[in-house]
N, C-alpha and C positions, 0 to 999 in steps of 0.2 A: 384183740377184739374185733369183730365184725361191726363197723358204725355207720354204714351206708343206710341212707333215707333217700326218700324220693319227693322232690317239690312237685305239687300239684297245682298248677295255675287256675283260679276262679275265673270261669267264664260266665256264670248268672248263679243266683240265688234261687232255688225254686221250691222251697217248702211251702207247702200249701194250708197247713194247720199250725199256726205260730206255738202252741202249746204241745205238739205232736214229738213224740220221742226221737232224740237225735239219730241221723243217718247219715252215713257219705252221700246218700242220694238227694240230701238237702241242697246240694251243689251241683251243678254242671262245671266239670272241670277237664283240663288235659295235663298230661303228664308233661313235668318240666325235667331239670336237670337234677343228677344227684348230688346229696348235701350230706354233711358230717350229721350224723344223728344225735352227736352230743349237743347240738344247738338247741335241742327241745329242752334241755335242763339247764343251759348257761344264758339262755336270752329270755330275758323276765316276760317280753309282750308275746311269748308262746306258750300256749296251754292246750291241755289235752281236751278233746272236744268228743271224740266217739270210736266205736270199733268199727272197723271194717272185717268181719268175721270171716267172711267168705273168701277173703284173700289173706286171712290171719294177719292182719296189721293193725294197728292203732293210727288214727287220724289226728293231728294237732292244728290248731290254727295260730296264724301269726294276727294280732291286732295292733292299731296304732299306740306307738308307747306311751301317749299321752291319755289314752282311754284305756283304763283296766276293768275288765268284765267282772272282776272280784267284788268291785262297788255296786253292782246292778241288782235289782231285786231278784232277777232270775238269770244266774250265771250264764244256763246253756243258751238262752236267747240273746243275751248281750254277745257271746261268742259268734253266733251266726250273723248278727247284725253288723258287727264290727269286723269280721274275718276279711282279710287281705290276700291270704294265700293259705294253702293247707300243706301240710309235711305229712307223710305216709312212714310209719317206721314199723316194721317187721315185729311180731310177737317176741322171736327170739333175741331180737335187740332190745326190746323194752326189758326183757328180763335180764339182760348183760347190765343195762344200765340202772336198774332198781338195785341189784346186787352191791354196786359199788357206793349207794346212797345210806348215808348214816343219819338217822331219824328216830327220836326217842318216842316211841309209840305211846307211851302215857301221855303224851303231849297233843295225841289225835283225838278230836272229840266228834262223836257219831251220834247226829240228831236225825231221830225217827218221829213220825207224827201221824195224825189221821188227817192233815191238810186242814185248813180253814181253823185253826187253833193259836195262831201267834207264832206258829215258828219262824215266818219271814222277819217277823220283829226280832225275835231272839237272835237271827241271824245278823240282823243289822245292828245290834247289840254287840256282838263279836266283831262286828267290821269296824266299829268304833273305837276299839281298842288296838292301840298301835302296832303290839307285837302278834296279833292273830291275824292270821289269813282266814276270811269266812266265805266259805263256798255254798252259795245258795243255789241247790238244785243243779250240781253237775250231774249231766244225764247219762254218762257212760255207766253209770251203776243202774238205770233202769234197762239199759240194754242187756246188762249182764243178768238182770233178773228173766228178761226174755229169753236169753239163751238157756237158761237152766229150766225154765218152764216148758219151753218147746223142744227140750231134749237135743238142743244143737251141741251142746257142751257139757261134761261131766262135772261134777263137783269140785274135783281136785283141780281140774282146769280153772275152774271159775274162782276157786280160793286163790289161786296163784295169780290171776289177772287181778283180781280185788286188792291183792297185798301189794302188787307192783304198781297198779293205777295210783293207790293212796300214796306210796313212796314218791313215785315221780312228781304227782301234783305238790306234794309238801315241798318237795326239792326244787320246784320252779319258783316258790315264792322266798326262798331263803335269801336270795340276792338282795331282797327288799327288806331283810331283817326280820321276817316273820319267824317266831318261836313258837307258836302254837298253830294248831289248824281244826277249823271247825267246819265240818261237811254235814250241811242240812239237806236231806235227800228229799224227793217226792214222795209221797205217802206210801207209794207201792213197795217201794225200798225195804220197807220194814220187813216183808216177808222174805227178804234176803239177809236180814239179821243174824241168823244161825252161821252162814258162811262168813259174813263179815267179822264176826266174833270170833270165828276158827282161824282168819286169816290175819287179825290184829286183836287179841284177846286183852292186851294191855290197855287199849285206847278206853277213854271214857265215853259212857253212852247215856244218853237223853231221851226219853220219849215224852212228847207232848200231845195231849188229846183234848175232845171236847165232846159235850153230851150230844147224842145222836141226832135228836131233832133239831135244834139249833145248828148243827153241824150241816145236816141236810139242807136246811133253807139258806144258809150261807153260801154253800157249794153250789145249790142252783142258781143264786143270784149272779155268781161271780162266773161259772163256766157252765151251767146247765144246757147241754145241746137239745136240738131239735131229735125227734126219734128217727128221722134219717141219717143224722150225723152220729147219733149214738150207735145205730147199727155197724156204721162204719168203723167206727173207734173199737166197738167189741171185736169185729172180725180182724181188724189190722193189728191191735196192741192189747188191749184189756183183757182179752180172753188169756193173754200170757202174763198180763201183769198182776192179775188179781186172782187168786186160786178159785174162790168161790164162782168167780164169772167163767172160768175155765171149765170147772165140773159142769155149770149150768148148759154152757155151750156143748159139751160132749153128750150130754144126755137129753137135749130139748131140740126140738125141730123150729119150734115159734120163736120169734125174737124176744129178747128180755125187755120186761116192762122197765121203765124209769125208776120205778119204787124197788124194783128186786136190784139193778143196778146200783143204787145209792147204798141198799142194805149190805149187799156183798162188800162194796168198798169199805164201809165203814167195819163191819164185823172182821174183814180180813186184817184190817190194820191192829185192830184191838186184840184178835186172837195172836198175831204174830209177837206183837209186844209181850203178851203173858208167856208165849212160848220163850222168847228171848230170857225172860225172868228164870223160868226152869232150866236153861242153860247155865245159870248161876252168872251172867253178866249182871254185874253192879249198875244196875240203872237208877238215873234219877228222873222220877215222873212227875209231871205238873200238869194240871187242868187248866184250859182258857179262862174257865170261869173265875179262878183264883187269882191268875194274873191280872184280870180285869179289874178286881178288888184290890188287889195288894200287890202291884207290880214290882215295886222296889225290893221286897222281901222274897218273893219267889225267884226274881233275877239274882238277887244277891246270893241266895242257896244254891242256885244253879251254877254260877260262875265259881262259887267254893266247890262244888262237888267236880268242877274242871279244873281245879288247880290253878284258878286265874283270880287276881283281885278286882274287887268292885270299883269301876270308874267313880270319879267325883258326882256328887248328886247333880249337880247342874248339867254336867256333859250326858248323864244317864237321863235326865228329864228332858233334854232336847232331842235325844233319840226316841224317847217315848212318845213325843209330842208330834214326830212326823208320821206320815203315812208309808209304812215300810214298802208298799207295792205301788207307790206314786209313779205314774207314767205307764203304768200297765192296766190290761183290762180287769186286773183284779183289784184294783185300788178302790179304798174306801169311797171317794168321792164320785166313783161310777156307780155305787147306789142311788145317787139322785137321779140317775137317768133310768131308761127301762132295763130292768132285770135281764139277765141272759135268760132265765127261765123261773117262772114264780109257780111253785109246786100247789097242785089244788088239793081240797081237802081231801078228796078220795085219795090222792097220791100219798099224803101225810098219813093218813089212817092206815093205808096199806103198807107204807114204810113200818110204821111200830108194830102191825101184826106180824109181818116178816122177819123182823128183829127176835120178837120172841121164839119163832118158829125154827129160826136156823139156829139160834144159841139162848136157851131158856135162861141160862146163867150169868148172860153178859146183858144186864139191864142197861136202858138206853141212858141211864144217869149214873152208872157204875164208877166208884172210885177203886180203880185198881190198886193191889198191895205196892207198898213202898212209895204211894203218891205223897210228895209234901205239900202240907197244908200250912197256911197262915192262922196262927191260932188267934182267939177273940181277944182284944187287949184286956188286961187285969184292971181292976178298979182304979181308977185315978191315972190310968195310962192312956195316951193316944195310941191309935192303930199302929203306928210308925214304931212304938216302944215296944208292943207285945212280944211276948216269947214265941217261939216257933216250935212246931212238931211235927213228926213223920207219921203217917198214917200207915197202918199196917193191914189195910185192906177192907173198907167197909163198902156200903152202898148209900149214896146220900138219901135223904129224906123224901 
């Protein structure tokens, strides 16, 4: 087996957009010495960061042994900030390494979402469970979506890379005693769900979502870009990350409006989740609104679906009480300062009009099939004692 990899020595961090999609161009580096590629699965402080598809290799980062990016709100961001050196592994070697790894695929959990819907909190719940490795936005998967949408790689190659990246990332945490692996993706990756299901059909699947209007308001407060930045994002990445935005760019000369941008984002994630259900993936779906009302019930059912026991009530309460995005620009406390962007009344009305125009059957407050709902408590019961039921697909009133 050919196991040679190349050390890349970091000279500078040059990423200009903190939440931009990962790339080898995030760093200025120079080539160092050859290393044994097995180090990337045998050394616990080395983790998969991104692809360098132009050179058909995978880039790993080495981080300080006492600072694990798994515990950060955003995995890819912590990897970037903590990186001490890079290791480049050819695709062919990645495939060879993955072929030797024995992982139970039924212990892999794939978490899709619309974003701004409690997905980071769910990732923190998994992180608080000792034998679970919780990856909160590993961004190599966003890159793979771009490769697919832009036609730089075909589906069979992407499915193979998805499969092997998942296996290697799981193997990297086995040294720390992890036996389950939860991958919470950026919202865009829902559009890659069909290939992830093909690559790892036994994996447990979760989809978290939120009603369209409060989602748009929350997204704008946390991340809403200026029109200039929006135009750059659309051209550099989002035309490939969000199918409807790509369709717009291909057929319109004028810049996309902010309301259109948001409408395309929400509809694309929802469409992709419904399509994944049509692929017969066994999805556990939950709404942000229900998690707000009955978090213990929803999380208990979610963990049960994933084959994981529920933590003790006190431990779960501590996780729920924390701001899951503390220390980031998306933190709840950040809403006390000026919002990144506040939607105007015109934008709100246009957003709602566009939702109906793009997908008349996808109501802004839809409850998709197989969404888990906590039932009202029976007479004489407290909310925590009430029975649970699974909604088979209705629209909320």
